[in-house]
A tleap script that builds the chain and sets N, CA, C and O, in Angstrom:
source leaprc.protein.ff14SB
mol = sequence {
  NMET ILE GLU ALA GLU SER THR LEU LEU VAL
  THR ARG LEU ASN GLN LEU ALA GLU THR VAL
  THR THR GLU ASP PRO ALA ALA LEU ALA GLY
  ASN VAL LEU LEU VAL TYR ASP GLY ALA MET
  ALA GLY LEU GLN ARG GLY ARG THR PRO ASP
  PRO LEU GLY HIE GLY LYS THR LEU ALA ARG
  ARG LEU ILE GLN ASN ALA ILE GLU THR GLU
  GLN ALA CYS VAL GLN CARG
}
set mol.1.N position { -53.202 -180.384 -27.595 }
set mol.1.CA position { -52.632 -182.011 -28.570 }
set mol.1.C position { -52.826 -182.274 -29.901 }
set mol.1.O position { -51.951 -182.681 -30.666 }
set mol.2.N position { -54.180 -182.002 -30.235 }
set mol.2.CA position { -54.433 -181.735 -31.723 }
set mol.2.C position { -53.824 -180.801 -32.601 }
set mol.2.O position { -53.998 -180.828 -33.819 }
set mol.3.N position { -53.380 -180.285 -32.230 }
set mol.3.CA position { -52.427 -179.247 -33.121 }
set mol.3.C position { -50.992 -179.593 -33.155 }
set mol.3.O position { -50.474 -179.371 -34.250 }
set mol.4.N position { -50.197 -180.088 -32.230 }
set mol.4.CA position { -49.120 -181.020 -33.048 }
set mol.4.C position { -48.979 -181.909 -33.095 }
set mol.4.O position { -47.918 -182.532 -33.114 }
set mol.5.N position { -50.780 -182.508 -33.152 }
set mol.5.CA position { -50.850 -183.956 -34.239 }
set mol.5.C position { -50.724 -183.296 -35.478 }
set mol.5.O position { -49.916 -183.429 -36.398 }
set mol.6.N position { -51.872 -182.417 -35.276 }
set mol.6.CA position { -51.701 -182.071 -36.987 }
set mol.6.C position { -50.657 -181.442 -37.542 }
set mol.6.O position { -50.631 -181.446 -38.773 }
set mol.7.N position { -49.522 -180.736 -36.796 }
set mol.7.CA position { -48.441 -180.480 -37.784 }
set mol.7.C position { -47.739 -181.414 -37.520 }
set mol.7.O position { -46.581 -181.069 -37.754 }
set mol.8.N position { -47.797 -182.962 -36.966 }
set mol.8.CA position { -47.034 -183.700 -37.226 }
set mol.8.C position { -47.222 -184.152 -38.772 }
set mol.8.O position { -46.404 -184.143 -39.692 }
set mol.9.N position { -48.889 -184.641 -38.734 }
set mol.9.CA position { -49.415 -184.732 -40.113 }
set mol.9.C position { -48.757 -184.507 -41.288 }
set mol.9.O position { -48.152 -185.169 -42.131 }
set mol.10.N position { -49.153 -183.019 -41.022 }
set mol.10.CA position { -48.643 -182.295 -42.269 }
set mol.10.C position { -47.489 -182.426 -42.377 }
set mol.10.O position { -47.256 -182.215 -43.568 }
set mol.11.N position { -45.894 -182.817 -41.486 }
set mol.11.CA position { -44.747 -182.482 -41.445 }
set mol.11.C position { -44.586 -183.916 -42.191 }
set mol.11.O position { -43.459 -183.902 -42.685 }
set mol.12.N position { -45.338 -185.357 -42.536 }
set mol.12.CA position { -44.977 -186.510 -42.575 }
set mol.12.C position { -45.209 -185.877 -44.073 }
set mol.12.O position { -44.272 -185.427 -44.732 }
set mol.13.N position { -46.365 -185.891 -44.464 }
set mol.13.CA position { -47.378 -185.832 -45.818 }
set mol.13.C position { -46.502 -185.316 -46.889 }
set mol.13.O position { -46.327 -185.670 -48.055 }
set mol.14.N position { -45.815 -184.020 -45.882 }
set mol.14.CA position { -44.718 -183.486 -47.062 }
set mol.14.C position { -43.773 -184.006 -47.478 }
set mol.14.O position { -43.260 -183.980 -48.597 }
set mol.15.N position { -43.398 -184.717 -46.186 }
set mol.15.CA position { -41.889 -185.737 -46.739 }
set mol.15.C position { -42.509 -186.635 -47.849 }
set mol.15.O position { -41.935 -186.996 -48.876 }
set mol.16.N position { -43.376 -186.839 -47.588 }
set mol.16.CA position { -43.715 -188.238 -48.217 }
set mol.16.C position { -43.877 -187.439 -49.879 }
set mol.16.O position { -43.229 -187.946 -50.795 }
set mol.17.N position { -44.566 -186.472 -50.108 }
set mol.17.CA position { -44.948 -185.825 -51.224 }
set mol.17.C position { -43.445 -185.131 -51.595 }
set mol.17.O position { -43.098 -184.572 -52.635 }
set mol.18.N position { -42.719 -185.370 -50.399 }
set mol.18.CA position { -41.433 -184.910 -51.321 }
set mol.18.C position { -40.665 -185.698 -52.249 }
set mol.18.O position { -40.224 -185.453 -53.371 }
set mol.19.N position { -40.604 -186.965 -51.308 }
set mol.19.CA position { -40.123 -188.126 -52.993 }
set mol.19.C position { -41.176 -188.777 -53.707 }
set mol.19.O position { -40.949 -189.873 -54.219 }
set mol.20.N position { -42.011 -188.377 -53.780 }
set mol.20.CA position { -43.377 -188.870 -55.439 }
set mol.20.C position { -43.204 -187.838 -56.321 }
set mol.20.O position { -43.184 -188.068 -57.530 }
set mol.21.N position { -43.035 -186.382 -55.745 }
set mol.21.CA position { -43.170 -185.288 -56.964 }
set mol.21.C position { -42.144 -184.000 -56.963 }
set mol.21.O position { -41.930 -183.445 -55.884 }
set mol.22.N position { -41.575 -183.570 -58.031 }
set mol.22.CA position { -40.371 -182.145 -57.410 }
set mol.22.C position { -40.871 -181.233 -58.122 }
set mol.22.O position { -40.229 -180.187 -58.217 }
set mol.23.N position { -42.254 -181.373 -58.880 }
set mol.23.CA position { -42.686 -179.882 -59.368 }
set mol.23.C position { -43.884 -179.121 -58.363 }
set mol.23.O position { -44.116 -177.935 -58.597 }
set mol.24.N position { -44.528 -179.709 -57.410 }
set mol.24.CA position { -45.577 -179.290 -56.190 }
set mol.24.C position { -45.462 -180.308 -55.337 }
set mol.24.O position { -46.349 -181.115 -55.616 }
set mol.25.N position { -44.736 -180.731 -54.323 }
set mol.25.CA position { -45.345 -181.679 -53.346 }
set mol.25.C position { -45.702 -181.373 -52.147 }
set mol.25.O position { -45.523 -182.044 -51.131 }
set mol.26.N position { -46.412 -179.954 -52.292 }
set mol.26.CA position { -46.969 -179.005 -50.776 }
set mol.26.C position { -48.711 -178.572 -51.474 }
set mol.26.O position { -49.580 -177.787 -51.093 }
set mol.27.N position { -48.619 -179.479 -52.569 }
set mol.27.CA position { -49.552 -179.103 -53.194 }
set mol.27.C position { -50.503 -180.467 -53.422 }
set mol.27.O position { -51.718 -180.619 -53.552 }
set mol.28.N position { -49.220 -181.495 -53.406 }
set mol.28.CA position { -49.675 -183.005 -53.761 }
set mol.28.C position { -50.202 -183.525 -51.739 }
set mol.28.O position { -51.256 -184.111 -51.491 }
set mol.29.N position { -49.245 -183.143 -50.718 }
set mol.29.CA position { -49.919 -182.957 -49.368 }
set mol.29.C position { -50.982 -182.366 -48.650 }
set mol.29.O position { -51.630 -182.560 -47.622 }
set mol.30.N position { -50.925 -181.718 -49.415 }
set mol.30.CA position { -52.173 -180.693 -49.436 }
set mol.30.C position { -53.965 -181.128 -50.015 }
set mol.30.O position { -55.081 -180.870 -49.563 }
set mol.31.N position { -53.514 -181.806 -51.078 }
set mol.31.CA position { -55.003 -182.799 -51.154 }
set mol.31.C position { -55.017 -184.103 -50.280 }
set mol.31.O position { -55.919 -184.922 -50.103 }
set mol.32.N position { -53.773 -184.044 -49.801 }
set mol.32.CA position { -54.095 -185.814 -49.623 }
set mol.32.C position { -54.625 -185.378 -48.240 }
set mol.32.O position { -55.605 -186.007 -47.843 }
set mol.33.N position { -54.254 -184.635 -47.632 }
set mol.33.CA position { -54.724 -183.634 -46.169 }
set mol.33.C position { -56.056 -183.458 -46.577 }
set mol.33.O position { -56.712 -184.111 -45.766 }
set mol.34.N position { -56.797 -182.954 -47.360 }
set mol.34.CA position { -58.391 -182.640 -47.737 }
set mol.34.C position { -59.065 -184.038 -48.032 }
set mol.34.O position { -60.260 -184.285 -47.871 }
set mol.35.N position { -58.071 -184.936 -48.505 }
set mol.35.CA position { -59.059 -185.850 -48.601 }
set mol.35.C position { -58.747 -187.112 -47.111 }
set mol.35.O position { -59.672 -187.925 -47.112 }
set mol.36.N position { -57.756 -187.390 -45.995 }
set mol.36.CA position { -58.074 -187.716 -45.003 }
set mol.36.C position { -58.657 -186.880 -44.225 }
set mol.36.O position { -59.151 -187.338 -43.195 }
set mol.37.N position { -58.768 -185.354 -44.508 }
set mol.37.CA position { -59.576 -184.471 -43.786 }
set mol.37.C position { -61.501 -185.002 -43.549 }
set mol.37.O position { -62.137 -185.027 -42.495 }
set mol.38.N position { -61.963 -185.352 -44.931 }
set mol.38.CA position { -63.087 -185.422 -44.983 }
set mol.38.C position { -63.454 -186.740 -45.051 }
set mol.38.O position { -64.659 -186.976 -44.966 }
set mol.39.N position { -62.530 -187.842 -45.211 }
set mol.39.CA position { -63.340 -189.602 -44.669 }
set mol.39.C position { -63.299 -189.279 -43.104 }
set mol.39.O position { -64.306 -189.310 -42.397 }
set mol.40.N position { -62.071 -188.978 -42.663 }
set mol.40.CA position { -62.444 -188.441 -40.886 }
set mol.40.C position { -64.243 -187.968 -40.901 }
set mol.40.O position { -65.243 -188.648 -40.670 }
set mol.41.N position { -64.111 -186.786 -41.209 }
set mol.41.CA position { -65.183 -186.454 -41.574 }
set mol.41.C position { -66.567 -187.485 -41.835 }
set mol.41.O position { -67.465 -187.484 -40.993 }
set mol.42.N position { -66.626 -188.046 -42.629 }
set mol.42.CA position { -67.233 -188.569 -42.977 }
set mol.42.C position { -67.208 -190.112 -42.297 }
set mol.42.O position { -67.935 -191.093 -42.454 }
set mol.43.N position { -66.572 -189.974 -41.852 }
set mol.43.CA position { -66.567 -191.192 -40.533 }
set mol.43.C position { -67.492 -191.123 -39.333 }
set mol.43.O position { -68.291 -191.929 -38.856 }
set mol.44.N position { -67.152 -189.996 -39.030 }
set mol.44.CA position { -67.740 -189.433 -37.982 }
set mol.44.C position { -69.548 -189.045 -38.222 }
set mol.44.O position { -70.466 -189.227 -37.422 }
set mol.45.N position { -69.592 -188.475 -39.592 }
set mol.45.CA position { -71.303 -188.717 -39.537 }
set mol.45.C position { -72.276 -189.906 -39.786 }
set mol.45.O position { -73.493 -190.082 -39.732 }
set mol.46.N position { -70.697 -190.954 -40.211 }
set mol.46.CA position { -71.650 -192.153 -40.549 }
set mol.46.C position { -72.478 -191.781 -41.738 }
set mol.46.O position { -73.642 -192.159 -41.605 }
set mol.47.N position { -72.300 -191.329 -42.551 }
set mol.47.CA position { -73.532 -191.028 -43.442 }
set mol.47.C position { -72.936 -191.853 -44.957 }
set mol.47.O position { -73.721 -192.444 -45.699 }
set mol.48.N position { -71.885 -191.791 -45.151 }
set mol.48.CA position { -70.977 -192.354 -45.991 }
set mol.48.C position { -70.827 -193.748 -45.966 }
set mol.48.O position { -70.120 -194.126 -45.032 }
set mol.49.N position { -71.219 -194.538 -46.613 }
set mol.49.CA position { -70.323 -195.887 -46.168 }
set mol.49.C position { -68.864 -196.224 -46.620 }
set mol.49.O position { -68.199 -195.938 -47.615 }
set mol.50.N position { -68.708 -196.726 -45.836 }
set mol.50.CA position { -66.799 -196.651 -46.070 }
set mol.50.C position { -66.323 -195.523 -46.560 }
set mol.50.O position { -66.305 -195.482 -47.790 }
set mol.51.N position { -65.874 -194.460 -45.921 }
set mol.51.CA position { -65.584 -193.028 -46.329 }
set mol.51.C position { -63.577 -193.514 -45.589 }
set mol.51.O position { -62.916 -192.475 -45.584 }
set mol.52.N position { -63.101 -194.211 -45.297 }
set mol.52.CA position { -61.692 -194.467 -44.825 }
set mol.52.C position { -61.467 -195.246 -46.545 }
set mol.52.O position { -60.948 -194.622 -47.470 }
set mol.53.N position { -61.745 -196.034 -46.614 }
set mol.53.CA position { -61.988 -196.939 -48.021 }
set mol.53.C position { -61.813 -196.114 -49.603 }
set mol.53.O position { -61.009 -196.089 -50.535 }
set mol.54.N position { -63.022 -195.534 -49.245 }
set mol.54.CA position { -63.149 -194.215 -50.490 }
set mol.54.C position { -61.409 -192.956 -50.288 }
set mol.54.O position { -60.687 -192.340 -51.072 }
set mol.55.N position { -61.469 -193.159 -48.810 }
set mol.55.CA position { -60.098 -191.843 -48.888 }
set mol.55.C position { -58.926 -191.997 -49.560 }
set mol.55.O position { -58.264 -191.323 -50.348 }
set mol.56.N position { -58.819 -193.378 -48.887 }
set mol.56.CA position { -57.718 -194.113 -49.308 }
set mol.56.C position { -57.761 -194.406 -51.008 }
set mol.56.O position { -56.706 -194.291 -51.632 }
set mol.57.N position { -58.792 -194.718 -51.592 }
set mol.57.CA position { -58.638 -195.029 -53.266 }
set mol.57.C position { -58.915 -193.513 -53.637 }
set mol.57.O position { -59.349 -193.354 -54.778 }
set mol.58.N position { -58.750 -192.431 -52.909 }
set mol.58.CA position { -59.176 -191.339 -53.601 }
set mol.58.C position { -57.142 -191.090 -53.454 }
set mol.58.O position { -56.507 -190.822 -54.474 }
set mol.59.N position { -56.456 -191.232 -52.133 }
set mol.59.CA position { -55.836 -190.579 -52.175 }
set mol.59.C position { -53.922 -191.603 -53.073 }
set mol.59.O position { -52.722 -191.435 -53.287 }
set mol.60.N position { -55.050 -192.558 -53.216 }
set mol.60.CA position { -53.629 -193.543 -53.911 }
set mol.60.C position { -53.959 -192.968 -55.233 }
set mol.60.O position { -52.983 -192.822 -55.968 }
set mol.61.N position { -55.043 -192.628 -55.681 }
set mol.61.CA position { -55.126 -191.632 -57.292 }
set mol.61.C position { -54.038 -190.374 -57.807 }
set mol.61.O position { -53.114 -190.248 -58.611 }
set mol.62.N position { -54.712 -189.615 -56.890 }
set mol.62.CA position { -54.003 -188.324 -56.795 }
set mol.62.C position { -52.157 -188.655 -56.158 }
set mol.62.O position { -51.292 -187.838 -56.476 }
set mol.63.N position { -51.701 -190.159 -55.099 }
set mol.63.CA position { -50.195 -190.529 -55.380 }
set mol.63.C position { -50.321 -190.748 -56.945 }
set mol.63.O position { -49.809 -189.836 -57.593 }
set mol.64.N position { -50.805 -191.604 -57.569 }
set mol.64.CA position { -50.226 -191.793 -59.119 }
set mol.64.C position { -50.637 -191.376 -59.835 }
set mol.64.O position { -50.754 -191.953 -60.916 }
set mol.65.N position { -51.074 -190.161 -59.623 }
set mol.65.CA position { -51.187 -188.970 -61.100 }
set mol.65.C position { -50.168 -188.090 -60.786 }
set mol.65.O position { -49.665 -187.364 -61.643 }
set mol.66.N position { -49.784 -188.094 -59.508 }
set mol.66.CA position { -48.606 -187.039 -59.434 }
set mol.66.C position { -47.179 -187.903 -59.948 }
set mol.66.O position { -46.287 -187.418 -60.644 }
set mol.67.N position { -47.214 -188.962 -59.541 }
set mol.67.CA position { -46.171 -189.822 -60.498 }
set mol.67.C position { -46.387 -189.877 -61.897 }
set mol.67.O position { -45.517 -189.647 -62.736 }
set mol.68.N position { -47.795 -190.246 -62.179 }
set mol.68.CA position { -46.971 -190.154 -63.620 }
set mol.68.C position { -46.808 -188.866 -64.523 }
set mol.68.O position { -46.525 -188.793 -65.719 }
set mol.69.N position { -47.184 -187.433 -63.191 }
set mol.69.CA position { -47.024 -186.118 -64.173 }
set mol.69.C position { -45.390 -186.424 -64.136 }
set mol.69.O position { -44.486 -186.321 -64.965 }
set mol.70.N position { -45.462 -186.791 -62.950 }
set mol.70.CA position { -43.082 -186.841 -62.759 }
set mol.70.C position { -42.551 -187.615 -63.783 }
set mol.70.O position { -41.451 -187.562 -64.332 }
set mol.71.N position { -43.628 -188.432 -63.972 }
set mol.71.CA position { -42.707 -189.321 -65.131 }
set mol.71.C position { -42.618 -188.698 -66.013 }
set mol.71.O position { -41.606 -188.057 -66.296 }
set mol.72.N position { -43.542 -188.726 -66.600 }
set mol.72.CA position { -43.495 -187.698 -67.746 }
set mol.72.C position { -42.391 -186.417 -68.323 }
set mol.72.O position { -41.663 -186.501 -69.312 }
set mol.73.N position { -42.497 -185.467 -67.565 }
set mol.73.CA position { -41.520 -184.540 -67.076 }
set mol.73.C position { -40.351 -185.092 -67.026 }
set mol.73.O position { -39.468 -184.300 -67.355 }
set mol.74.N position { -39.959 -186.189 -66.734 }
set mol.74.CA position { -38.543 -186.283 -67.210 }
set mol.74.C position { -38.564 -187.137 -68.536 }
set mol.74.O position { -37.534 -187.550 -69.070 }
set mol.75.N position { -39.647 -187.330 -68.944 }
set mol.75.CA position { -39.401 -187.763 -70.318 }
set mol.75.C position { -39.320 -187.342 -71.200 }
set mol.75.O position { -39.000 -187.951 -72.221 }
set mol.76.N position { -39.596 -186.077 -71.125 }
set mol.76.CA position { -39.502 -184.836 -72.018 }
set mol.76.C position { -38.408 -184.357 -72.267 }
set mol.76.O position { -38.320 -183.360 -72.983 }
savepdb mol mol.pdb
quit
């Protein structure tokens, strides 16, 4: 069950990343997945205040950076 959910999550992240960047959507999806996994681990350990909030902020920054990079490449 976890494997099926993980596959679905990776597939969906890859699909979403392809809408953001053409340069390397798999890298963006992988980075967002890493943030997600880290936030979940932080939640389980209970040592980081608001790990999900921090994860969302970091994921937004990764996505925004990918968008800005994509736009800069298009403008060249």
